[in-house]
N, C-alpha and C positions, 0 to 999 in steps of 0.2 A: 371216764376210765371204762374199759370193756370188762366183761365178766371174767375173761381169762386173767387179766391183770389184777382184778380184785381178789380172785380166789387162788392165786398162784401158789400160795403156801399149803393149800389143802387138796389140790388136784392130784389124782392118781395118774400114773404114766399112761394107762390105757385111755383114760378120758382125754388127756392132752393129745395123744396120737389121733384119736377119733376126731377131735376138733381141728387138728392140722389137716387131716385128709379132706375135710369139708370146706376148707378155706379157699377163697377165690385168689386170683393172681395178685390183686392189690393187697389183700390181707396177708398173704405170704410174704410180699415185699416188706410190709410193715413189721412182721414178725422177724424177718432177717435183720432189719435195721435195729430193732430192739435187742436182739441177741448180740449184735456187734457192739452196741453201746454198753451192754452188760459186761462183755469181755474186755472192753477198753477200761471200764471202771475197775475191774479186778486187777488189771495190769498196773494201774496207778495206785492201788490201795496202800502199798508200802512205799510211798514216795518220800523224797526229801523235802523238808520245809525249812525256809530261812527263819530267823529269829522272830521276825514280825508275824509271819503266818503261823508259826508254832505257838506263839503267845496268844494270838487270837483264837486258835483252835482250843487251847486249854482255858481260855477265859481269864487270863492274868496279864499283868503289865509286863512289858518287855524287860524292864530292869529286874523284875522278880525272877523271870525265867533265866536271864543271863546269870544272875547270882546263884540260882539253883544248879545251873550247869557248871559254873566255876567251882562250886562246892562238891561236885560229883554226884549230886542227888538225882540228876537227870543226865543221861548220856548224850553227848553231842560230838560233832566233828568240826575241826577247824583246819584250814590250809596252813596256818601258822599263827604264832602269837599275835593277838590284835586283829586277826582277820575275822570275817563273818563266821558265825556259828550256824550249823545246819543240824537238823533233828530229823530222825526217821519217825514217820507217823506211827509205825507199829511200836516203837519205843515209848512214845508219848501215851499211846493207848495202854500199854502195859503198866506204865507209871500210874496212870489214872485208875486202872483196875486194881492195883495193889493198895489203893487208898489215897494216893496222890497227896499225901500230907507231908508237911515239913514244919519245923519249929523255927521261929524267927532267930533263935540263938544259933541254929545250924547254918544260917546264911552268913557268909563272910562280910565284913564291913566294906564300904565303898573303897577305902584305901587299899584293901587286900585283893580287890578284883580288878583285873585288867579289862576295862570296858571296851577296848578296841579303838581308842582315839579320844581326842579332847572335844569338848563342846563349848 
C-alpha cells in the first residue's frame, strides 16, 4: 500500500493536492481508478440483499432472520405472500446499531410464519 492510501484519514487537503501535482501519468491513472471504485462502492452501499445474503451479513441463520422479519423486528420487502424477502443493507445496519437483540419469545412459532414454500 502506498503512503497516500495508508494515511488517507489524516492527510490535509493541501498535502493531497501537492502530492497529486507531482504524480506521473501512471500514478494519476491509478488514482482515477481508485476514485471510480470508491464512487461505485458508495453507490452500492444501500443495496438490497436477499434473505441468504442478509443472513450471512448479520451472521445468523436464514430461518432466524425470516422469523424476525415475519414478526416485524426487522423490516423487509416481499413481492407477495410466500415470495422471496429482500432487506436493505442500511436497515440491517440500523438494526444492528440499535442493539440487534431479540427475545426468543418474540419470534413466532414455525406454524405462524409463512416460510414461502414447502421443503
